[in-house]
Each structure stands twice: as C-alpha cells, then as structure tokens.
Backbone as a printed PyTorch tensor [residue, N CA C, xyz], in Angstrom:
tensor([[[  25.7420,  173.3800,  -94.8430],
         [  27.0440,  173.9630,  -94.5700],
         [  27.5020,  173.5130,  -93.1860]],

        [[  28.7630,  173.2640,  -93.0550],
         [  29.3420,  172.7600,  -91.8080],
         [  29.4190,  173.8670,  -90.7510]],

        [[  28.9690,  173.5700,  -89.5400],
         [  28.9870,  174.5550,  -88.4540],
         [  30.4060,  174.9930,  -88.1210]],

        [[  31.4030,  174.1440,  -88.3710],
         [  32.8000,  174.4810,  -88.0670],
         [  33.3070,  175.6340,  -88.9230]],

        [[  32.6300,  175.9220,  -90.0260],
         [  33.0460,  177.0510,  -90.8520],
         [  32.6180,  178.3790,  -90.2320]],

        [[  31.6510,  178.3320,  -89.3260],
         [  31.1600,  179.5440,  -88.6720],
         [  31.7860,  179.7600,  -87.2990]],

        [[  31.9510,  178.6920,  -86.5330],
         [  32.5910,  178.7480,  -85.2230],
         [  33.5710,  177.5900,  -85.1220]],

        [[  34.6780,  177.8480,  -84.4220],
         [  35.6410,  176.7750,  -84.1970],
         [  36.3160,  177.0110,  -82.8580]],

        [[  37.1710,  176.0940,  -82.4570],
         [  37.9070,  176.2320,  -81.1970],
         [  39.3740,  176.4670,  -81.5060]],

        [[  39.9900,  177.3540,  -80.6920],
         [  41.4250,  177.5620,  -80.8410],
         [  42.1780,  176.4790,  -80.0810]],

        [[  43.5000,  176.6020,  -80.0040],
         [  44.3220,  175.5670,  -79.3630],
         [  44.0580,  175.4180,  -77.8610]],

        [[  43.4040,  176.4370,  -77.2540],
         [  43.0880,  176.3440,  -75.8130],
         [  41.6670,  175.8420,  -75.5710]],

        [[  40.9000,  175.6320,  -76.6400],
         [  39.5200,  175.1810,  -76.5100],
         [  38.5040,  176.3150,  -76.5050]],

        [[  38.9600,  177.5690,  -76.6060],
         [  38.0750,  178.7250,  -76.6280],
         [  37.3860,  178.8180,  -77.9900]],

        [[  36.0790,  179.1220,  -77.9970],
         [  35.3370,  179.2550,  -79.2430],
         [  35.6780,  180.5990,  -79.8940]],

        [[  36.0170,  180.5350,  -81.1810],
         [  36.3850,  181.7300,  -81.9490],
         [  35.6210,  181.7120,  -83.2780]],

        [[  35.5380,  182.8750,  -83.9730],
         [  34.8500,  182.9120,  -85.2640],
         [  35.5630,  182.0360,  -86.2920]],

        [[  34.7830,  181.3370,  -87.0770],
         [  35.3200,  180.5540,  -88.1840],
         [  35.4230,  181.3910,  -89.4350]],

        [[  35.9550,  180.8000,  -90.4950],
         [  36.1790,  181.5020,  -91.7560],
         [  34.8950,  182.1020,  -92.3320]],

        [[  33.8240,  181.3660,  -92.3400],
         [  32.5850,  181.8310,  -92.9670],
         [  31.8880,  182.9320,  -92.1760]],

        [[  32.0900,  182.9840,  -90.8670],
         [  31.4160,  183.9830,  -90.0460],
         [  31.8690,  185.3930,  -90.4150]],

        [[  33.1340,  185.5600,  -90.7240],
         [  33.6810,  186.8820,  -91.0050],
         [  33.9530,  187.1290,  -92.4810]],

        [[  33.5320,  186.2300,  -93.3600],
         [  33.8260,  186.3920,  -94.7750],
         [  32.9270,  187.4490,  -95.4070]],

        [[  33.4430,  188.0580,  -96.4540],
         [  32.7560,  189.1090,  -97.1980],
         [  32.6850,  188.6480,  -98.6470]],

        [[  31.5510,  188.8680,  -99.3350],
         [  31.4760,  188.4220, -100.7330],
         [  32.3960,  189.2260, -101.6430]],

        [[  33.0630,  188.5440, -102.5590],
         [  33.8610,  189.1750, -103.6010],
         [  33.0020,  189.1480, -104.8550]],

        [[  32.5650,  190.3360, -105.2970],
         [  31.5700,  190.4110, -106.3640],
         [  32.1490,  190.6770, -107.7440]],

        [[  33.4250,  190.6440, -107.9100],
         [  34.0100,  190.8620, -109.2260],
         [  34.9720,  192.0240, -109.2050]],

        [[  35.0290,  192.7600, -110.3240],
         [  35.9790,  193.8590, -110.4610],
         [  35.2410,  195.1460, -110.8170]],

        [[  35.9300,  196.2700, -110.6850],
         [  35.3860,  197.5630, -111.0940],
         [  36.4680,  198.2790, -111.8970]],

        [[  36.0800,  198.9060, -112.9760],
         [  37.0000,  199.5980, -113.8670],
         [  37.4050,  200.9330, -113.2620]],

        [[  38.6950,  201.1770, -113.1400],
         [  39.1900,  202.4480, -112.6230],
         [  39.6700,  203.3430, -113.7650]],

        [[  39.5290,  202.8930, -114.9970],
         [  39.8840,  203.6890, -116.1730],
         [  38.6210,  204.2150, -116.8130]],

        [[  38.4220,  203.8900, -118.0850],
         [  37.2130,  204.3010, -118.7930],
         [  36.0410,  203.4570, -118.3310]],

        [[  34.8580,  204.0430, -118.2010],
         [  33.6870,  203.2670, -117.7890],
         [  33.4160,  202.1220, -118.7610]],

        [[  33.0030,  200.9880, -118.2130],
         [  32.6640,  199.8370, -119.0410],
         [  31.4920,  199.1140, -118.4040]],

        [[  30.7420,  198.3690, -119.2110],
         [  29.6270,  197.6340, -118.6320],
         [  30.1450,  196.6060, -117.6280]],

        [[  29.3990,  196.4340, -116.5600],
         [  29.8020,  195.4630, -115.5450],
         [  28.5660,  194.7600, -115.0210]],

        [[  28.7620,  193.5350, -114.6430],
         [  27.6790,  192.7820, -114.0330],
         [  28.1490,  192.3080, -112.6780]],

        [[  27.2550,  192.3900, -111.7050],
         [  27.5800,  191.8850, -110.3800],
         [  27.5330,  190.3660, -110.4360]],

        [[  28.6060,  189.7650, -109.9950],
         [  28.6900,  188.3090, -110.0210],
         [  29.4600,  187.8590, -108.7920]],

        [[  28.8500,  186.9890, -108.0150],
         [  29.5360,  186.4710, -106.8380],
         [  30.6320,  185.5270, -107.3080]],

        [[  31.8910,  185.9750, -107.1950],
         [  32.9990,  185.1500, -107.6570],
         [  33.6000,  184.3240, -106.5370]],

        [[  33.4550,  184.7830, -105.2970],
         [  34.0570,  184.0710, -104.1750],
         [  33.6710,  184.7960, -102.8890]],

        [[  34.0790,  184.2440, -101.7680],
         [  34.0410,  184.9720, -100.5020],
         [  35.4270,  184.8810,  -99.9070]],

        [[  35.7770,  185.8660,  -99.1330],
         [  37.0840,  185.8540,  -98.4820],
         [  37.0140,  186.6910,  -97.2160]],

        [[  37.9550,  186.4470,  -96.3310],
         [  38.0860,  187.3020,  -95.1600],
         [  39.2570,  188.2390,  -95.4110]],

        [[  39.2450,  189.3660,  -94.7350],
         [  40.3820,  190.2740,  -94.8660],
         [  41.6470,  189.6190,  -94.3140]],

        [[  41.4920,  188.7630,  -93.3060],
         [  42.6420,  188.0220,  -92.7800],
         [  43.2980,  187.1840,  -93.8740]],

        [[  42.4780,  186.4600,  -94.6350],
         [  43.0180,  185.6220,  -95.7140],
         [  43.7870,  186.4570,  -96.7330]],

        [[  43.2580,  187.6210,  -97.0450],
         [  43.8300,  188.4630,  -98.0730],
         [  45.0910,  189.2010,  -97.6100]],

        [[  45.0960,  189.6430,  -96.3550],
         [  46.1560,  190.5370,  -95.9030],
         [  47.1890,  189.9230,  -94.9610]],

        [[  46.8090,  188.8940,  -94.2150],
         [  47.6960,  188.4150,  -93.1500],
         [  48.3000,  187.0670,  -93.5100]],

        [[  49.6110,  187.0510,  -93.5430],
         [  50.3430,  185.8210,  -93.8490],
         [  50.7000,  185.0760,  -92.5680]],

        [[  51.1930,  185.8080,  -91.5690],
         [  51.5840,  185.2100,  -90.2890],
         [  50.9480,  186.0300,  -89.1680]],

        [[  49.8290,  185.5440,  -88.6470],
         [  49.0670,  186.2770,  -87.6280],
         [  49.9240,  186.6340,  -86.4080]],

        [[  50.7590,  185.7210,  -85.9620],
         [  51.5580,  185.9540,  -84.7520],
         [  52.5920,  187.0640,  -84.9290]],

        [[  52.9070,  187.4170,  -86.1670],
         [  53.9150,  188.4410,  -86.4290],
         [  53.2980,  189.7340,  -86.9670]],

        [[  51.9690,  189.8220,  -86.9850],
         [  51.2810,  190.9380,  -87.6220],
         [  50.5670,  191.8080,  -86.5900]],

        [[  50.6630,  193.1240,  -86.7780],
         [  49.9580,  194.0560,  -85.8960],
         [  49.6060,  195.3300,  -86.6550]],

        [[  48.7920,  196.1790,  -86.0360],
         [  48.3600,  197.4400,  -86.6240],
         [  49.0430,  198.6300,  -85.9430]],

        [[  49.3070,  199.6650,  -86.7160],
         [  49.8020,  200.9410,  -86.2020],
         [  48.9920,  202.0590,  -86.8530]],

        [[  48.7220,  203.1240,  -86.1090],
         [  48.0460,  204.2960,  -86.6690],
         [  49.1180,  205.3050,  -87.0900]],

        [[  48.9550,  205.8690,  -88.2750],
         [  49.9270,  206.8150,  -88.8290],
         [  49.7290,  208.1990,  -88.2200]],

        [[  50.8470,  208.8030,  -87.8640],
         [  50.8750,  210.1790,  -87.3910],
         [  51.9550,  210.8850,  -88.2130]],

        [[  51.6450,  212.0340,  -88.7540],
         [  52.6240,  212.7620,  -89.5600],
         [  52.3790,  212.5590,  -91.0470]],

        [[  53.0840,  213.3550,  -91.8660],
         [  52.8040,  213.3400,  -93.2980],
         [  54.0290,  213.0980,  -94.1840]],

        [[  55.0290,  212.4050,  -93.6750],
         [  56.2340,  212.1730,  -94.4730],
         [  56.0510,  211.0980,  -95.5420]],

        [[  54.9060,  210.4030,  -95.5520],
         [  54.7010,  209.3300,  -96.5410],
         [  53.4720,  209.5780,  -97.4220]],

        [[  53.0360,  210.8350,  -97.5260],
         [  51.7940,  211.1250,  -98.2560],
         [  51.9020,  210.8280,  -99.7490]],

        [[  53.0820,  210.9680, -100.3390],
         [  53.2250,  210.6830, -101.7720],
         [  53.2170,  209.1800, -102.0530]],

        [[  53.2630,  208.3690, -101.0120],
         [  53.0830,  206.9200, -101.1420],
         [  51.6290,  206.5540, -100.8670]],

        [[  50.7870,  207.5640, -100.6330],
         [  49.3710,  207.3280, -100.3600],
         [  49.0790,  206.9840,  -98.9130]],

        [[  50.0330,  207.2170,  -98.0300],
         [  49.8470,  206.9400,  -96.5950],
         [  49.6210,  208.2700,  -95.8900]],

        [[  48.4110,  208.4310,  -95.3670],
         [  47.9880,  209.7050,  -94.7810],
         [  47.8790,  209.6210,  -93.2580]],

        [[  47.9660,  210.7770,  -92.5650],
         [  47.7510,  210.7780,  -91.1220],
         [  46.3870,  210.1600,  -90.7890]],

        [[  46.3620,  209.3040,  -89.7820],
         [  45.1310,  208.6400,  -89.3790],
         [  44.9340,  207.2690,  -90.0010]],

        [[  45.6510,  206.9750,  -91.0990],
         [  45.5460,  205.6440,  -91.7020],
         [  46.0240,  204.5910,  -90.7120]],

        [[  45.5260,  203.3870,  -90.8710],
         [  46.0360,  202.2420,  -90.1260],
         [  46.9760,  201.4690,  -91.0440]],

        [[  48.0880,  201.0270,  -90.4910],
         [  49.0200,  200.2030,  -91.2530],
         [  49.0160,  198.7990,  -90.6860]],

        [[  48.9420,  197.8280,  -91.5500],
         [  49.1020,  196.4320,  -91.1780],
         [  50.5560,  196.1090,  -91.4560]],

        [[  51.2950,  195.7450,  -90.4200],
         [  52.7310,  195.5030,  -90.5670],
         [  53.0850,  194.1100,  -90.0770]],

        [[  54.1880,  193.5910,  -90.6150],
         [  54.6250,  192.2490,  -90.2470],
         [  56.0640,  192.2910,  -89.7470]],

        [[  56.2660,  191.7280,  -88.5570],
         [  57.6080,  191.5980,  -87.9670],
         [  58.3440,  190.4240,  -88.6000]],

        [[  59.6740,  190.4430,  -88.4640],
         [  60.4720,  189.2910,  -88.8560],
         [  60.6420,  189.1180,  -90.3480]],

        [[  60.4130,  190.1740,  -91.1090],
         [  60.5850,  190.1190,  -92.5560],
         [  61.8460,  190.8970,  -92.8990]],

        [[  62.7140,  190.3060,  -93.7120],
         [  63.8940,  191.0320,  -94.1700],
         [  63.4550,  192.0390,  -95.2290]],

        [[  63.6790,  193.3310,  -94.9730],
         [  63.2210,  194.3330,  -95.9360],
         [  64.0380,  194.2980,  -97.2160]],

        [[  63.3440,  194.5730,  -98.3180],
         [  63.9960,  194.7090,  -99.6070],
         [  64.0060,  196.1840,  -99.9780]],

        [[  64.9290,  196.5680, -100.8330],
         [  64.9980,  197.9470, -101.3000],
         [  63.6310,  198.3520, -101.8490]],

        [[  63.0890,  199.4550, -101.3470],
         [  61.7890,  199.9480, -101.7900],
         [  60.6340,  199.5890, -100.8790]],

        [[  60.8390,  198.6570,  -99.9360],
         [  59.7850,  198.3390,  -98.9660],
         [  59.5560,  199.5360,  -98.0520]],

        [[  58.3300,  199.6920,  -97.5740],
         [  58.0360,  200.6980,  -96.5480],
         [  58.1720,  199.9890,  -95.2150]],

        [[  58.9640,  200.5770,  -94.3160],
         [  59.2900,  199.9100,  -93.0570],
         [  59.0090,  200.7960,  -91.8490]],

        [[  58.8110,  200.1360,  -90.7160],
         [  58.7740,  200.7820,  -89.4120],
         [  60.1670,  200.5570,  -88.8470]],

        [[  60.8740,  201.6500,  -88.5700],
         [  62.2750,  201.5300,  -88.1780],
         [  62.5960,  202.3700,  -86.9540]],

        [[  63.5410,  201.8550,  -86.1780],
         [  64.1190,  202.6310,  -85.0770],
         [  65.5010,  203.0610,  -85.5450]],

        [[  65.6490,  204.3720,  -85.7160],
         [  66.9160,  204.9080,  -86.1940],
         [  67.4590,  205.8660,  -85.1380]],

        [[  68.6190,  205.5270,  -84.6140],
         [  69.2660,  206.3460,  -83.5830],
         [  68.2960,  206.6970,  -82.4530]],

        [[  67.5930,  205.6810,  -81.9550],
         [  66.6510,  205.7720,  -80.8260],
         [  65.3690,  206.5450,  -81.1130]],

        [[  65.0280,  206.7730,  -82.3730],
         [  63.7690,  207.4160,  -82.7560],
         [  63.0440,  206.5170,  -83.7530]],

        [[  61.7120,  206.4790,  -83.6430],
         [  60.9010,  205.6340,  -84.5160],
         [  60.3950,  206.4250,  -85.7090]],

        [[  60.3210,  205.7630,  -86.8760],
         [  59.8310,  206.4150,  -88.0820],
         [  59.2690,  205.3920,  -89.0580]],

        [[  58.5240,  205.8950,  -90.0210],
         [  57.9670,  205.1150,  -91.1210],
         [  58.5510,  205.6950,  -92.4000]],

        [[  59.2900,  204.9030,  -93.1640],
         [  59.9380,  205.4020,  -94.3800],
         [  60.1740,  204.2490,  -95.3560]],

        [[  60.5710,  204.6190,  -96.5890],
         [  61.0450,  203.6330,  -97.5490],
         [  62.4150,  203.1440,  -97.1120]],

        [[  62.6410,  201.8460,  -97.1940],
         [  63.9500,  201.2490,  -96.9420],
         [  64.7190,  201.3140,  -98.2520]],

        [[  65.8950,  201.9110,  -98.2350],
         [  66.7260,  202.0220,  -99.4330],
         [  68.1090,  201.4430,  -99.1490]],

        [[  68.5780,  200.6630, -100.1030],
         [  69.9070,  200.0610,  -99.9790],
         [  70.5990,  200.1530, -101.3320]],

        [[  71.7420,  200.8230, -101.3440],
         [  72.5690,  200.9340, -102.5410],
         [  73.9510,  200.4160, -102.1630]],

        [[  74.3090,  199.2650, -102.6840],
         [  75.5590,  198.6120, -102.2920],
         [  75.4830,  198.2530, -100.8220]],

        [[  76.4310,  198.7340, -100.0420],
         [  76.4350,  198.4970,  -98.5930],
         [  75.8020,  199.6320,  -97.8170]],

        [[  75.3850,  200.6730,  -98.5150],
         [  74.8220,  201.8520,  -97.8440],
         [  73.3060,  201.6970,  -97.6900]],

        [[  72.8260,  201.8740,  -96.4590],
         [  71.4000,  201.8030,  -96.1520],
         [  70.9410,  203.1670,  -95.6520]],

        [[  69.7820,  203.6080,  -96.1610],
         [  69.1940,  204.8440,  -95.6680],
         [  67.6770,  204.7260,  -95.7440]],

        [[  66.9840,  205.6810,  -95.1410],
         [  65.5250,  205.7150,  -95.1300],
         [  65.0710,  206.9410,  -95.9070]],

        [[  64.0780,  206.7560,  -96.7730],
         [  63.6290,  207.8470,  -97.6350],
         [  62.1540,  208.1550,  -97.3870]],

        [[  61.8260,  209.4400,  -97.2600],
         [  60.4210,  209.8340,  -97.0990],
         [  59.7110,  209.8190,  -98.4560]],

        [[  58.3970,  209.9150,  -98.4140],
         [  57.5920,  210.0620,  -99.6270],
         [  56.8980,  211.4140,  -99.5590]],

        [[  57.6910,  212.4370,  -99.2810],
         [  57.2200,  213.8130,  -99.2190],
         [  58.4600,  214.6870,  -99.4040]],

        [[  58.4450,  215.5100, -100.4370],
         [  59.6200,  216.3230, -100.7890],
         [  60.0420,  217.3030,  -99.6910]],

        [[  59.1520,  217.5460,  -98.7230],
         [  59.4760,  218.4790,  -97.6350],
         [  60.3830,  217.8290,  -96.5820]],

        [[  60.5990,  216.5200,  -96.6780],
         [  61.4090,  215.7970,  -95.6980],
         [  62.7170,  215.3300,  -96.3380]],

        [[  63.7320,  215.1390,  -95.5090],
         [  65.0520,  214.7270,  -95.9830],
         [  65.2670,  213.2310,  -95.8010]],

        [[  66.2520,  212.7070,  -96.5330],
         [  66.6870,  211.3310,  -96.3340],
         [  67.2420,  211.1730,  -94.9340]],

        [[  67.1160,  209.9850,  -94.3830],
         [  67.6660,  209.7030,  -93.0600],
         [  68.7510,  208.6490,  -93.2210]],

        [[  69.9500,  209.0150,  -92.8060],
         [  71.0610,  208.0700,  -92.7810],
         [  71.4010,  207.8290,  -91.3190]],

        [[  71.3430,  206.5800,  -90.8550],
         [  71.6340,  206.3140,  -89.4430],
         [  73.0500,  206.7450,  -89.0780]],

        [[  73.1650,  207.4140,  -87.9400],
         [  74.4820,  207.8030,  -87.4440],
         [  75.0860,  206.6740,  -86.6140]],

        [[  74.2540,  206.0130,  -85.7910],
         [  74.7490,  204.9530,  -84.9220],
         [  74.0530,  203.6150,  -85.1440]],

        [[  72.7220,  203.6490,  -85.1990],
         [  71.9960,  202.3830,  -85.1880],
         [  70.7120,  202.4520,  -86.0170]],

        [[  70.4190,  201.3530,  -86.7060],
         [  69.1800,  201.2140,  -87.4520],
         [  68.6250,  199.8200,  -87.2070]],

        [[  67.3880,  199.7630,  -86.6980],
         [  66.6980,  198.4890,  -86.4890],
         [  65.3890,  198.5450,  -87.2630]],

        [[  65.1760,  197.5730,  -88.1230],
         [  63.9150,  197.4790,  -88.8450],
         [  62.9930,  196.6210,  -87.9970]],

        [[  61.8910,  197.2030,  -87.5430],
         [  60.9490,  196.4980,  -86.6820],
         [  59.9450,  195.6870,  -87.4880]],

        [[  59.4680,  196.2670,  -88.6120],
         [  58.4280,  195.5970,  -89.3940],
         [  58.3820,  196.1770,  -90.8020]],

        [[  57.7730,  195.3980,  -91.6950],
         [  57.5510,  195.8250,  -93.0710],
         [  56.0430,  196.0370,  -93.2520]],

        [[  55.6680,  197.1190,  -93.9230],
         [  54.2610,  197.4330,  -94.1460],
         [  53.6730,  196.4780,  -95.1860]],

        [[  52.5370,  195.8880,  -94.8320],
         [  51.8150,  194.9830,  -95.7120],
         [  50.6900,  195.7290,  -96.4290]],

        [[  50.0080,  196.6070,  -95.6790],
         [  48.8420,  197.2900,  -96.2350],
         [  48.5580,  198.5660,  -95.4530]],

        [[  47.9940,  199.5480,  -96.1560],
         [  47.4750,  200.7540,  -95.5130],
         [  45.9600,  200.6860,  -95.5990]],

        [[  45.3120,  201.0390,  -94.5090],
         [  43.8560,  200.9570,  -94.4300],
         [  43.3120,  202.3420,  -94.1150]],

        [[  42.3790,  202.7980,  -94.9300],
         [  41.7760,  204.1010,  -94.7180],
         [  40.2660,  203.9460,  -94.7310]],

        [[  39.6180,  204.5630,  -93.7880],
         [  38.1750,  204.5330,  -93.6980],
         [  37.6440,  205.8280,  -94.3000]],

        [[  36.8220,  205.7260,  -95.3360],
         [  36.2920,  206.8940,  -96.0020],
         [  34.9700,  207.3660,  -95.4300]],

        [[  34.1890,  206.4570,  -94.9090],
         [  32.8760,  206.8140,  -94.4160],
         [  32.6250,  206.0810,  -93.1110]],

        [[  32.0850,  206.7870,  -92.1490],
         [  31.8210,  206.1670,  -90.8550],
         [  30.3870,  205.7350,  -90.7770]]])
C-alpha cells in the first residue's frame, strides 16, 4: 500500500492525514424493518469527510441549542454539519439571520413569499419583517449515543 494514502502534504508542505489513515470500514447494510439474515462483508472503506463534505472550505459545525426542530430529528446538543454558499431550496433546513437574530428552521418559499418554519408545533412560523440572510444549509445532523 502506498504511504501517501496514510500521510500527505497540504499546499503549504505541512504533513496531514491521508485518506486511508482516517477511513472506517463499510461492512454492508442493516435492516431497520423486519429482522433478516445478514452477513458481515467488507464492501468498502470511506472517511466521514468523503461521505458528508462536498466543499471543505465552505463547511463548518454548529451545536444545536433549543428544541424548535425536534420533529425533524434535530435535538439539543446535536452537531450540525452546514455548508455556506448554497442557494436554499424549499424544504431545506437552514441557518438564518432574520431581523438580526439567528435561528435554525426549514426554508419555505411559496411564490415570492419566503418564511421560516419550525419542526415543533409549539413554535410559530417566522416571516422576516426587515431582513433575512441565509448563512448556510444543513448537510447532516450528528448525534453521539454513547461516550
């Protein structure tokens, strides 16, 4: 195996981890419906970067605070992987600055009308009064079940 797959140099010459150093084995699938026979089979290896990150320079993590998105499966304490510079589509979950306050909500657009919708019936829709800036679109939610 080539050593460059384990360690490589970045554009400044600094040594950084290569693809193989941080890869995790992908062992197949697991049934989430009715139980079925399964065999462990190494199908591939991948890094979480390969799977989740499209543009590293535009991607960052945020920790969730609050419970307005719990019906979307986003809980307080979760980490969100978000990407800047993406034009949101109706139904995307976005990090937005609305009237000088930051929030995490569904981006909704009906005709020319744009609003933000929570995923918790206890919260109301948000319609910007003055300004709405979409900072990033959520790519993934990460939750740690066991420490």
